[in-house]
C-alpha positions in Angstrom: 90.1 -20.0 0.6 92.9 -17.7 1.8 90.5 -14.7 1.4 87.9 -16.4 3.5 90.5 -17.2 6.2 91.8 -13.6 6.2 88.2 -12.3 6.5 87.5 -14.6 9.4 90.7 -13.5 11.2 89.8 -9.9 10.6 86.3 -10.4 12.1 87.8 -12.2 15.1 90.2 -9.4 15.7 87.5 -6.8 15.5 85.4 -8.7 18.0 88.3 -8.9 20.4 89.0 -5.2 20.0 85.3 -4.5 20.7 85.3 -6.7 23.7 88.4 -5.0 25.1 86.8 -1.6 24.6 83.6 -2.8 26.4 85.7 -4.2 29.3 87.6 -0.8 29.6 84.3 1.0 29.5 82.9 -1.2 32.3 86.0 -0.6 34.4 85.7 3.2 33.9 82.1 3.1 34.8 82.9 1.2 38.0 85.5 3.8 38.9 83.1 6.6 38.2 80.5 4.9 40.4 83.0 4.5 43.2 84.0 8.2 43.0 80.3 9.3 43.1 79.8 7.1 46.2 82.9 8.6 47.8 81.7 12.2 47.1 78.3 11.4 48.6 80.0 10.1 51.8 82.1 13.2 52.1 79.3 15.8 51.5 77.9 15.7 55.0 81.4 16.1 56.5 82.1 19.0 54.1 78.9 20.8 55.3 79.9 20.2 58.9 83.4 21.5 58.2 82.0 24.7 56.8 80.1 25.4 60.1 83.2 24.6 62.2 85.4 26.9 60.0 83.0 29.7 60.4 83.1 29.5 64.2 86.9 29.3 64.3 87.2 32.3 62.0 85.0 34.4 64.3 87.3 33.5 67.3 90.4 34.4 65.2 88.8 37.8 64.5 88.7 38.5 68.3 92.3 37.5 68.6 93.3 39.7 65.6 91.3 42.7 67.0 93.0 42.3 70.4 96.4 42.3 68.8 95.7 45.4 66.8 94.4 47.2 69.9 97.7 46.4 71.7 99.8 47.5 68.8 97.9 50.7 68.1 96.8 51.9 71.5 99.1 50.5 74.2 102.5 51.3 72.5 104.3 48.1 73.5 108.1 47.9 73.6 110.1 46.6 70.7 110.1 42.9 71.8 106.5 43.0 72.8 105.6 44.7 69.5 107.4 41.9 67.5 105.6 39.3 69.5 102.2 40.8 68.8 103.0 41.3 65.1 103.9 37.6 65.0 100.4 36.8 66.5 98.8 39.0 63.8 100.7 37.3 61.0 99.9 33.8 62.3 96.2 34.7 62.7 96.1 35.8 59.0 97.9 32.6 57.9 95.4 30.5 59.9 92.5 32.5 58.3 93.9 31.7 54.9 94.2 28.1 55.8 90.6 28.0 56.9 89.5 29.8 53.8 91.1 27.1 51.7 89.2 24.4 53.6 86.0 26.4 53.4 86.3 26.7 49.6 86.7 23.0 49.3 83.7 22.4 51.5 81.5 24.7 49.4 83.1 23.3 46.2 83.3 26.8 44.8 85.7 28.2 42.2 87.8 30.8 44.1 89.1 33.9 42.3 92.6 33.6 40.8 95.1 36.3 40.9 98.5 37.0 39.5 101.4 36.2 41.9 104.9 35.0 42.2 105.6 31.6 43.7 108.6 32.9 45.6 106.3 35.2 47.6 104.2 32.2 48.7 107.3 30.3 49.7 108.6 33.3 51.7 105.4 33.5 53.7 105.1 29.8 54.4 108.8 29.3 55.3 108.6 32.2 57.8 105.4 30.8 59.3 106.7 27.3 59.9 110.2 28.3 61.0 109.4 28.5 64.8 107.7 25.1 64.7 110.6 23.6 62.7 113.2 25.0 65.1 111.3 23.5 68.0 111.8 20.1 66.5 115.4 20.7 65.5 114.5 21.1 61.8 116.4 23.6 59.7 114.5 25.5 57.1 116.3 26.3 53.9 115.2 28.1 50.8 116.8 28.1 47.3 114.6 30.5 45.3 115.4 31.0 41.6 115.5 34.6 40.4 113.4 36.0 37.5 110.6 33.5 37.8 107.6 34.3 35.6 104.3 35.3 37.0 101.6 32.8 37.8 97.8 33.0 38.0 96.6 31.0 41.0 94.1 30.8 43.8 96.7 32.3 46.1 95.2 31.4 49.4 94.5 27.8 48.4 97.9 27.2 47.0 99.6 28.8 50.0 97.6 26.5 52.2 98.7 23.5 50.1 102.4 24.5 50.5 101.8 25.0 54.3 100.2 21.5 54.6 103.0 19.9 52.8 105.6 21.7 54.9 103.9 20.7 58.1 103.8 17.1 57.0 107.5 17.2 56.2 108.3 18.7 59.6 106.2 16.0 61.4 108.2 13.4 59.5 111.4 14.6 61.2 110.7 14.3 65.0 114.4 14.0 65.6 115.5 16.9 63.5 116.5 17.3 59.9 116.2 19.7 57.0 113.2 21.1 55.3 114.1 22.7 51.9 112.0 24.9 49.5 113.5 25.2 46.0 111.9 27.0 43.1 112.8 26.7 39.4 111.5 27.3 35.9 111.4 24.5 33.3 110.4 24.8 29.6 107.8 22.3 28.6 106.7 21.3 25.1 104.3 24.1 24.6 104.6 26.2 27.8 107.0 27.3 30.5 106.3 25.8 33.9 107.3 27.1 37.4 108.2 24.4 39.9 108.4 24.2 43.6 110.2 21.3 45.3 109.5 20.8 49.0 111.9 18.2 50.4 112.7 16.7 53.8 115.3 14.4 55.2 112.9 12.1 57.0 112.7 8.3 56.8 110.8 8.4 53.5 107.4 7.0 52.6 107.1 3.2 52.4 106.5 2.1 48.8 103.4 0.1 49.8 101.5 3.2 50.9 102.8 5.6 48.2 99.6 5.3 46.1 97.5 6.1 49.1 99.0 9.3 50.4 96.7 11.6 48.4 93.6 9.8 49.4 91.1 11.5 51.8 91.3 10.4 55.4 94.4 8.3 54.9 97.0 9.0 57.6 99.8 7.3 59.4 99.7 9.8 62.3 97.9 8.9 65.5 96.0 12.2 65.6 96.0 13.1 61.9 92.8 13.7 59.9 94.3 12.4 56.6 93.1 15.5 54.8 96.3 17.5 54.5 97.8 16.0 51.3 94.4 15.3 49.8 93.4 19.0 50.1 96.8 20.1 49.0 96.5 18.1 45.8 93.0 19.4 45.2 94.1 23.0 45.7 97.0 22.7 43.3 94.9 21.0 40.6 92.2 23.6 41.0 94.8 26.1 39.9 95.6 23.9 36.9 98.8 22.7 38.5 100.2 19.3 39.3 101.5 17.7 42.5 103.8 14.7 42.5 105.8 12.9 45.1 109.0 11.0 45.0 110.4 9.3 48.1 113.3 7.1 49.2 114.9 6.5 52.6 116.3 9.8 53.8 114.4 12.0 51.4 110.9 12.8 50.4 110.2 15.4 47.7 106.9 17.0 46.8 106.9 18.9 43.5 104.3 21.5 42.6 104.2 22.5 39.0 102.2 25.4 37.4 102.0 26.9 33.9 103.5 30.4 33.6 101.8 33.4 32.1 102.4 33.7 28.3 103.8 37.2 28.7 105.0 37.3 32.3 106.6 39.9 34.4 109.7 38.6 36.1 109.7 38.2 39.8 111.8 40.8 41.6 115.2 39.7 42.8 115.3 38.9 46.5 118.2 38.0 48.7 118.3 34.3 49.5 
């Protein structure tokens, strides 16, 4: 009698386990169906974005050519030369930004190259400095020395860092501090290189934290809602991770990448 009872209980448990697995499978299928529908809705926008990016890059080419003409042919004074060099650098940064968006629109796998994370931070921090100072935001860097090399889609990751930095600056309309900090952390089976981008803004409300990486979600009146979404996609396309922690007075975005197995160390740079 006891054996029959035990057998019946075992059969019941197996049925329950099977039902739970079926329920989980249904939920996963529903989520997959929703993702497919979302991608189908975005595709026409992506195609349109590619055309817009192409036109903007052509206009930027004219600006860049004009700047090079002034620098090479007209021999401007020192202050004017610095101003035109700033124009040239900013045009290149915008081109890189647009290249990242164009790559997303075409859904292509961009070529990865070896690089150092500190170099990316240097370029972005210099690029946003003028915008930050205009809003009373101080830009700080704390870059670890001897970081190992990474293999990334450099332009896409640089664009991601730029998007995150601009979001952080916009979150501090009355001033504050934007800080970039790099570090290396050993993981279970690999060494990881991390970048923390933090701001001293009001923080992200808990009720919207799970939405900030969704496409078209924005709390800005004129925002597109694509900045953090594209940043996360760019980081993940380089096999990295992007996470966010926030509380009143501080929001921190953390980018994490696997280091090369036998890396060269990044050159020491003055902080």
